[in-house]
C-alpha positions in Angstrom: 106.6 63.5 88.7 110.2 64.8 89.1 112.7 62.6 90.9 114.2 64.0 94.1 117.5 65.7 93.4 116.7 66.2 89.7 117.4 69.8 90.1 120.6 69.2 91.9 121.8 66.9 89.1 121.3 69.7 86.6 123.0 72.2 89.0 126.2 70.1 88.7 126.0 70.6 84.9 125.2 74.3 85.2 127.8 76.2 87.1 125.9 79.5 86.8 123.0 78.3 88.9 123.2 77.8 92.6 120.8 75.9 94.9 121.6 76.6 98.6 119.1 76.3 101.4 120.5 79.3 103.0 119.8 81.5 100.0 116.3 82.3 98.9 115.0 79.3 100.8 116.8 76.9 98.5 115.3 78.3 95.3 117.6 78.1 92.3 119.4 81.5 91.9 122.1 82.9 89.7 125.3 81.9 91.4 126.9 84.6 93.6 123.6 86.5 93.7 120.2 86.4 95.3 118.4 86.6 92.0 116.0 83.7 91.6 115.8 82.0 88.3 112.0 82.3 88.4 112.3 86.1 88.5 114.3 86.2 85.3 111.9 83.8 83.7 109.0 86.1 84.8 110.7 89.1 83.1 111.1 87.2 79.9 107.5 86.0 80.0 106.3 89.5 80.4 108.0 90.4 77.2 111.4 91.8 78.3 114.3 90.6 76.0 117.2 88.7 77.3 119.5 91.8 77.0 117.0 94.0 78.9 116.6 91.4 81.7 120.3 91.2 82.0 120.6 95.0 82.3 117.7 95.2 84.7 119.5 92.9 87.1 123.0 93.9 86.3 124.0 90.3 85.3 125.7 88.9 82.1 123.4 87.8 79.3 125.0 84.3 79.9 123.3 84.2 83.3 119.9 84.9 81.8 120.6 82.1 79.2 121.6 79.8 82.0 118.3 80.4 83.7 116.5 79.5 80.5 118.5 76.4 80.1 117.9 75.4 83.8 114.2 75.9 83.4 114.2 73.9 80.1 115.9 71.0 81.7 113.5 70.9 84.5 110.6 70.9 82.2 112.2 68.1 80.2 112.7 66.0 83.4 109.1 66.6 84.5 107.5 65.7 81.2 105.5 62.5 81.3 105.7 60.4 78.2 102.7 58.0 78.0 103.5 54.5 76.9 101.1 52.9 74.3 98.9 50.3 75.8 99.7 46.7 74.9 97.1 44.9 72.8 
């Protein structure tokens, strides 16, 4: 289970991502836009390239890459690593 504020901790490290309760109900978005990170990930998952996604939403490629980095960090934080049982 992810710790509260984990996304906010990464937000500090990723200046291209914004989390604001007043924008898209607090979902992570590309800073200065209302484009949710999840929408960009969906485009990529459906087979669009990073460049095509950037053109589709009129944002720099670096913003799409930031969305990928953000998602990657959240997955890493959410992963559970089982500990071997003691004998």
